[in-house]
Backbone as CSV, one residue per row, in Angstrom:
resi,resn,N_x,N_y,N_z,CA_x,CA_y,CA_z,C_x,C_y,C_z
1,MET,31.278,7.353,-27.961,30.235,6.397,-27.614,30.529,5.738,-26.272
2,GLU,31.790,5.542,-25.960,32.204,4.926,-24.688,31.696,5.748,-23.505
3,LYS,31.787,7.068,-23.618,31.356,7.948,-22.531,29.845,7.847,-22.314
4,VAL,29.083,7.761,-23.397,27.625,7.652,-23.310,27.243,6.343,-22.617
5,ASN,27.873,5.227,-22.987,27.591,3.954,-22.332,27.951,4.016,-20.848
6,GLY,29.027,4.701,-20.519,29.413,4.863,-19.117,28.364,5.616,-18.329
7,ILE,27.784,6.637,-18.929,26.733,7.417,-18.265,25.497,6.546,-18.056
8,LYS,25.153,5.763,-19.054,24.002,4.862,-18.931,24.247,3.856,-17.805
9,ASP,25.465,3.361,-17.687,25.807,2.429,-16.609,25.697,3.100,-15.245
10,VAL,26.121,4.358,-15.169,26.036,5.101,-13.904,24.577,5.295,-13.511
11,ILE,23.736,5.653,-14.478,22.308,5.831,-14.206,21.697,4.514,-13.726
12,SER,22.007,3.434,-14.407,21.504,2.110,-14.029,21.949,1.745,-12.613
13,PHE,23.215,1.976,-12.320,23.752,1.666,-10.993,23.043,2.470,-9.913
14,GLN,22.837,3.772,-10.152,22.187,4.630,-9.163,20.737,4.216,-8.925
15,ILE,20.032,3.871,-9.992,18.648,3.414,-9.840,18.619,2.134,-9.007
16,HIS,19.490,1.191,-9.362,19.534,-0.082,-8.632,19.885,0.149,-7.159
17,ARG,20.844,1.013,-6.907,21.253,1.312,-5.533,20.101,1.898,-4.724
18,ASN,19.318,2.769,-5.345,18.177,3.370,-4.651,17.069,2.355,-4.396
19,ILE,16.863,1.439,-5.321,15.870,0.381,-5.119,16.299,-0.499,-3.946
20,VAL,17.571,-0.864,-3.904,18.084,-1.672,-2.789,17.897,-0.919,-1.475
21,GLY,18.183,0.373,-1.481,17.976,1.192,-0.281,16.519,1.192,0.153
22,LEU,15.610,1.216,-0.814,14.184,1.213,-0.497,13.779,-0.102,0.153
23,TYR,14.205,-1.226,-0.410,13.753,-2.454,0.233,14.488,-2.751,1.519
24,LYS,15.659,-2.165,1.731,16.296,-2.275,3.051,15.465,-1.533,4.099
25,LYS,14.890,-0.404,3.692,14.003,0.338,4.605,12.757,-0.492,4.924
26,TYR,12.217,-1.164,3.923,11.073,-2.040,4.168,11.444,-3.158,5.140
27,PHE,12.665,-3.685,5.027,13.126,-4.699,5.987,13.154,-4.120,7.397
28,GLU,13.679,-2.902,7.535,13.743,-2.264,8.852,12.348,-2.069,9.431
29,ILE,11.418,-1.615,8.602,10.048,-1.401,9.061,9.427,-2.727,9.500
30,THR,9.644,-3.774,8.708,9.092,-5.091,9.039,9.701,-5.621,10.336
31,GLU,11.007,-5.422,10.512,11.661,-5.848,11.755,11.122,-5.071,12.948
32,ASP,10.868,-3.767,12.769,10.266,-2.959,13.839,8.876,-3.483,14.191
33,LEU,8.085,-3.812,13.168,6.748,-4.359,13.415,6.831,-5.682,14.167
34,LEU,7.780,-6.532,13.793,7.942,-7.817,14.483,8.334,-7.599,15.938
35,THR,9.239,-6.682,16.190,9.655,-6.369,17.563,8.466,-5.852,18.380
36,ASP,7.702,-4.925,17.803,6.519,-4.396,18.487,5.494,-5.499,18.747
37,HIS,5.310,-6.366,17.770,4.356,-7.467,17.911,4.769,-8.388,19.054
38,ARG,6.052,-8.743,19.098,6.528,-9.639,20.162,6.391,-8.979,21.539
39,LEU,6.630,-7.690,21.618,6.452,-6.967,22.877,4.980,-6.990,23.288
40,PHE,4.099,-6.781,22.337,2.660,-6.810,22.593,2.228,-8.191,23.094
41,ILE,2.678,-9.254,22.429,2.356,-10.624,22.833,2.874,-10.895,24.250
42,SER,4.070,-10.418,24.534,4.655,-10.611,25.863,3.806,-9.931,26.947
43,LYS,3.338,-8.723,26.661,2.487,-8.010,27.615,1.170,-8.758,27.841
44,ILE,0.599,-9.267,26.778,-0.654,-10.014,26.902,-0.426,-11.287,27.715
45,GLU,0.680,-12.000,27.441,0.987,-13.220,28.199,1.126,-12.922,29.684
46,THR,1.774,-11.810,30.017,1.934,-11.415,31.416,0.567,-11.178,32.060
47,LYS,-0.311,-10.485,31.354,-1.663,-10.224,31.873,-2.445,-11.528,32.055
48,ILE,-2.326,-12.412,31.082,-3.040,-13.695,31.154,-2.543,-14.512,32.343
49,GLN,-1.231,-14.584,32.503,-0.655,-15.364,33.600,-1.059,-14.792,34.953
50,SER,-1.079,-13.463,35.049,-1.431,-12.860,36.335,-2.916,-13.015,36.651
51,SER,-3.722,-13.241,35.626,-5.161,-13.419,35.866,-5.515,-14.883,36.139
52,GLY,-4.542,-15.771,35.948,-4.780,-17.185,36.229,-5.434,-17.944,35.088
53,LEU,-5.604,-17.307,33.959,-6.196,-17.999,32.807,-5.160,-18.916,32.161
54,ASP,-5.658,-19.955,31.508,-4.776,-20.905,30.832,-5.006,-20.798,29.318
55,ILE,-4.370,-19.792,28.714,-4.512,-19.554,27.269,-3.121,-19.574,26.653
56,ASP,-2.972,-20.337,25.569,-1.701,-20.404,24.861,-1.757,-19.450,23.669
57,LEU,-1.064,-18.324,23.789,-1.101,-17.312,22.727,-0.368,-17.745,21.465
58,LYS,0.468,-18.754,21.563,1.183,-19.220,20.373,0.207,-19.701,19.298
59,GLU,-0.947,-20.174,19.728,-1.976,-20.605,18.782,-2.581,-19.415,18.035
60,LEU,-2.562,-18.247,18.654,-3.153,-17.055,18.054,-2.122,-16.156,17.372
61,ASP,-0.852,-16.418,17.609,0.212,-15.557,17.090,0.351,-15.732,15.583
62,TYR,0.029,-14.689,14.842,0.084,-14.754,13.384,1.429,-14.300,12.823
63,PHE,2.178,-13.525,13.585,3.425,-12.944,13.072,4.594,-13.830,13.504
64,THR,4.631,-15.003,12.939,5.660,-15.984,13.267,6.934,-15.700,12.467
65,ASP,7.992,-16.421,12.780,9.224,-16.285,12.001,8.979,-16.676,10.546
66,GLU,8.137,-17.688,10.343,7.810,-18.109,8.973,7.119,-16.982,8.215
67,LYS,6.163,-16.319,8.865,5.454,-15.192,8.235,6.419,-14.047,7.955
68,PHE,7.306,-13.767,8.903,8.300,-12.716,8.722,9.161,-13.015,7.493
69,ASN,9.592,-14.259,7.346,10.426,-14.640,6.206,9.659,-14.578,4.889
70,GLN,8.360,-14.874,4.928,7.527,-14.734,3.724,7.450,-13.272,3.291
71,ILE,7.274,-12.386,4.258,7.206,-10.955,3.957,8.543,-10.475,3.403
72,ARG,9.631,-10.908,4.017,10.975,-10.555,3.543,11.199,-10.996,2.100
73,LYS,10.760,-12.224,1.789,10.912,-12.738,0.434,10.099,-11.908,-0.557
74,LYS,8.894,-11.518,-0.169,8.063,-10.696,-1.049,8.711,-9.337,-1.321
75,ILE,9.325,-8.757,-0.294,10.020,-7.482,-0.461,11.189,-7.648,-1.433
76,LEU,11.986,-8.697,-1.238,13.119,-8.959,-2.136,12.648,-9.215,-3.564
77,ASP,11.615,-10.021,-3.712,11.090,-10.318,-5.047,10.603,-9.051,-5.739
78,ALA,9.893,-8.202,-5.009,9.381,-6.960,-5.591,10.542,-6.050,-6.014
79,GLY,11.551,-5.908,-5.162,12.708,-5.081,-5.503,13.453,-5.616,-6.705
80,ASN,13.646,-6.919,-6.756,14.342,-7.526,-7.893,13.531,-7.404,-9.181
81,ASP,12.206,-7.560,-9.084,11.348,-7.395,-10.264,11.447,-5.976,-10.817
82,ILE,11.415,-4.997,-9.926,11.503,-3.604,-10.354,12.859,-3.337,-11.005
83,SER,13.923,-3.854,-10.419,15.259,-3.675,-10.998,15.328,-4.261,-12.403
84,ARG,14.798,-5.461,-12.582,14.810,-6.096,-13.906,14.000,-5.284,-14.912
85,GLU,12.829,-4.808,-14.503,11.985,-4.024,-15.408,12.670,-2.725,-15.828
86,LEU,13.326,-2.069,-14.874,14.025,-0.833,-15.216,15.211,-1.097,-16.131
87,GLU,15.910,-2.203,-15.919,17.019,-2.568,-16.801,16.504,-2.819,-18.222
88,LYS,15.360,-3.502,-18.340,14.762,-3.735,-19.658,14.410,-2.406,-20.320
89,ALA,13.822,-1.495,-19.546,13.436,-0.195,-20.094,14.657,0.595,-20.543
90,LEU,15.743,0.508,-19.790,16.947,1.253,-20.165,17.590,0.715,-21.446
91,GLU,17.306,-0.528,-21.788,17.828,-1.079,-23.040,17.300,-0.302,-24.248
92,PHE,16.118,0.298,-24.111,15.495,1.040,-25.209,15.822,2.535,-25.188
93,VAL,16.699,2.928,-24.277,17.030,4.338,-24.118,18.420,4.597,-24.703
94,ASP,18.499,5.620,-25.519,19.786,6.095,-26.011,20.069,7.426,-25.361
95,ILE,21.284,7.599,-24.912,21.684,8.850,-24.277,22.668,9.548,-25.207
96,ASN,22.347,10.777,-25.549,23.222,11.583,-26.411,23.685,12.790,-25.632
97,LEU,24.946,13.071,-25.695,25.517,14.245,-25.035,25.958,15.250,-26.087
98,LYS,25.784,16.501,-25.760,26.251,17.554,-26.674,27.698,17.869,-26.375
């Protein structure tokens, strides 16, 4: 029985590790989007300044650090929720080896 529980623990660990890997990828994608967004805003500011217009893009900037952190929290919450649900499901699973 000890060996069967060990296998169940290994399966649980691997699932959890893959979920963590998935939300780390989502973090990377979100960071890439933030970098691209800031580059885009910078280009627009340069164009505005060279045209002599007086527009403050900070008022229009939706992808703030606060928004980035909200998205990060949602990714973490979703990953943690999935991990908990899978752990609950594994409680109802028995593994038998021949």
